[in-house]
N, C-alpha and C positions, 0 to 999 in steps of 0.2 A: 748388274745391279746399279752401278753409278749412272748409266744412261737412263735407266728406268726412273731413278730418283730425280734426275735432271728434267726429264719430260714432265714429271708431276709438278715440279716447282714452276716450270714454264706455264703449265696449264693453270696453276693457281694465280698467276699474274695476269692472265687474260681477262678482259672485261666480262662482266656478268651478262649472260644471255637473257634477253627479254622473255618473260614468261607470259603465256596467254592461257588463262584458266577458263574452263567451261562454266559459265554462270548458272546454267540449268542444273548441272551436277552439284554446284555449290548450294543452290537453293534446296536440293534434295537432302544435302548433308545438314542443313539447318545451321549454317555458320552464323553466329551472332556478331556483335561488336567485339573486335579483338581486344580493344583497350579495357573492356570490362570482363575479360576472360581470365580466370585465375591461372589457367595453364600458361597463358601468355606471360603473365607476370613472373611465374616460377621459371619459365624458360629463360627469360632475359635477366634473371637475377644472376645467372652464370655466364650468359652470352652477352658480349658487348653489342649494343645497338649501333646500327649505321646512322649516318646523319640524315639520310632520306627517311628512314623509319621514325626517327625522333621528330622530324619536321611534320610528317603526315599524322603522327599521333597528336601533336599539338593542334593541328587543324581540326581534327575530330573532336578533341576535348573542348576547344573553343566553341565549336558548333553546338555541342551538347550543353555547355554552360549557357549559351544564348537561348537555346531552346527551353531550358529550365526556367530562365528568367521570364521568357515570354509566357510560359504556362502559368507562372505565378501572377503575371499581369492579367492574364485571361481570367483567372479565378477571381481576382479583384473586380474586373469588369462585370463578371456574371453576378457577383454579390451586389454591386452597384445597380445593375439592371433590375434585379429582383426587388431591391429596395424601392426603385423608382416605379416599378409596376404596382407594388403595394401602395405607394403614395397616390397613384392614379385611382386605384380602387377606393381609397379613403376619400379623395376629393369628390369623385362622382357620387359616392354614397352620401356625403355631406350635402352636396348640391341637391340631390333628390329629396332629402329630408327637409331642406330649407324651402323647396318648392311646395311640398305638401303642407308645411306649416303656414306659408304665405297664403296658399289657397284657402285654408281653413279660416284664417283671419279675415280675408276678403269676404268669404261667404257669411261669416258672423256679422261683419259690419253691414252688409247689405240687408240682412234680416232685421238688425237693430234699427236701421234707418226706416224701413217700411213700418215697423211697429210704432216707432216714435211719431212718424208722420200721421199714421192713423189715429193715434191718441190725440194729437194736436187738433186734427180735424174734428174728432168726436167732441173734444173739449170746446172747440170753437162752436159747434152746433149746440151743445148744451148751454154754453154761455149766451149764445144768441137767443135761445128759447127762453132762458130765465130773464134775460134783460128785456125781451119783448113782452113777457108777462108783466114784469114790473112797470114797463112803459105804459101798457094798456090800463093797468090799475091806476096809475098816477094820472093818466089822461081822463079817466072817468071822474076823478075827484078834483083835478086841478085845471083841466081844460086843454084846448088844442095846442097851446104853446108848450106846455109841459110834455105833451105827447111827442112833439117835434124834437124836443131836447133828448127824450129817451131814445128816440131812433138814432140821433147823432151818437149817443154814448154806445149803443149797440154796434154801430158801424166802426167806431174807434176800437172797440174790443176785438172785433174780427181782424182788423189790420194788425193789432198788436200780436195776436196769436199766430197769424200768418208769418210775421217776421220771426217770431220765435221758432217756428217749424223750419223756416228757411235757414236760420242760424244753426239749428241742430243738424240739418242735412249737410250744410257747408262744413261743419266740424267733422262729421263722419267721413265726408269725402276727402278732407285733408288728411285724416288719420289713415284712410285706406291708401291714399296717394303716397304718403310717407312710407307705408309698409311695402308697397309695390316698388318704390324707388330703392329702398334698402335691399329688397330681394334682388332687384336687377343689378345693383352694385355687387352684391355677394356672388351672384351667378357669373358676372363678368370676371370677377377675381378668380373664381374656380376654373372658368374656362381658360383664362390666361395661364394659371398654374398647370392645368392639364396639357395645354399646348407646349409649355416649357418642358414638362416631363417627357412628352412625346419626342421633342427635339433632342432631349438628353438621351433617350433610348436609341434614336437614330445615330447619334454620335457614338454611343457605345457599340452599336452594331457595326459601324464603319471601322472603329478601332479593332474590334474583334475580327472583322474580315481581313484587315491588314495583318493582324497577328497570325491568323490561320494561313494566309498566303506566305508569310515569312517562315512559318513553321514548316510548311510543305517544302519550301526551297531549302531549308536547313536539313530536312530529312533526306532530300535528294543528295545534297552535298555530303552528308554523313555516310550514306550508302556508297557513294562514288569513291570517297576517300578510304572507306573501309576495304573496298575491293582493291584499290590501289595499294593500300598498306599490306594486304594479303599477298599481292603480286610481288611487291618489294621484299616482303619477308621470305617468301618462298625462294626467290632468287638469291637473297642474301644468305639464308640458312643453308641452302644447297652448296653455295660457294664456301660457307663456313665449314660444312661437313667435309668438302673436298680438301680444303686446307688442313683441317684437323686430321683427316686420314693421312695426308702427306706427312704431317708431323709425327703421327703414330708410326708410320712406316720408317721414318728416320730414327725414331727412338728404338724401334724393334731392331733395326740394323746396328745401332750403337750397342744395344744390349747383347746382341749376338756376337759382335766383335769383342765386347767385354767378356762374354762367356768363353770365347775361344782363348783370349789372352789369359783369363783366369785359369782355365784348364792347363794351359802351357806352364803357367807359373806354379800351379799345384804340382804338376809332374816334375818340374825343375826342382822344386823344394824337396820333394820326396827323394830324388836322385842324390842331391847334395847332402841331405841329412844322412842317408845310408852310407855315402862315401866317407863322411866325417866319422861315423861310428867305426867303419872298417879301418880307417887310418889310425884312429885312436887305439883300437884293439891291437893293431899291428905293433905300434910303438910300445904299448904297455907290455905286450908279451916279449918284445925285444929288449927293453931297457929295465924292466922290472918296476914294481909298484913304487919303491922309495924314490927312484930317480924320476919317474913320471910325475909324482906328487910335487917334487921340487921344480920340475919344468912347468907344471901347471901354474904354480905360483909365479914363476918368472915370466911366463907369457900371458898370465891372467886368463887362462882358458877355463871357461865354465864347463 
């Protein structure tokens, strides 16, 4: 018995054997993250964790925390990207509306210029005709000099109306030029804003790509450390069971020894109690009740 106990104690002091688990079988078993398993928490509420288990647990929890923060950052990036895309849609829509409005204004200005020019030309013709008639009548009554003066007046009237038509055309062209310049400036601003938004989206995509890459790295680290934690836990828990079984065996031996001792003591008690009764009866019968009572008081025998 003692040799068996000694061999168990020596075995419990030996270094833990390296465990190699079959990953394919583990995948079939569907083992998840140990640190998120309620059974894991319940088990180690009564079993003290080893330093390697505590260290590996911390590594996994740190990776999970970083992954959670990255996911939150990714959600923010997606919201920012969607906002920027909506902004591009608004800018391009506003640019198209401005283009249509500018085109309508230019078309209207061209039509107005044509009508005004025609009107001036018509008025010029009418004025020339009226003035020519007046000149001819005046020539008939006043003579050749007056006819010459009438012709000069008609010529001046034509020049005046031509200048007026040119001024109207010039004003219309200035207005159309101002509208075109305003549209060109607005279009340039829209294009600059769209380019800035597109650059912002590329920046967000680059950040998202880096986040995805880091998330993938963290996932690999989590799985690797989860497998390492499982290996460490299996080795540690088997060693814990071996040590516990050794202690259970020791306690069983102690209880068995105590049972043997208790039985011996029970037997001894029964023998002594019977002997005391026989001795007392012998003296009581030999000396009598009165003498025995006096002796009981003297020896304080109960």
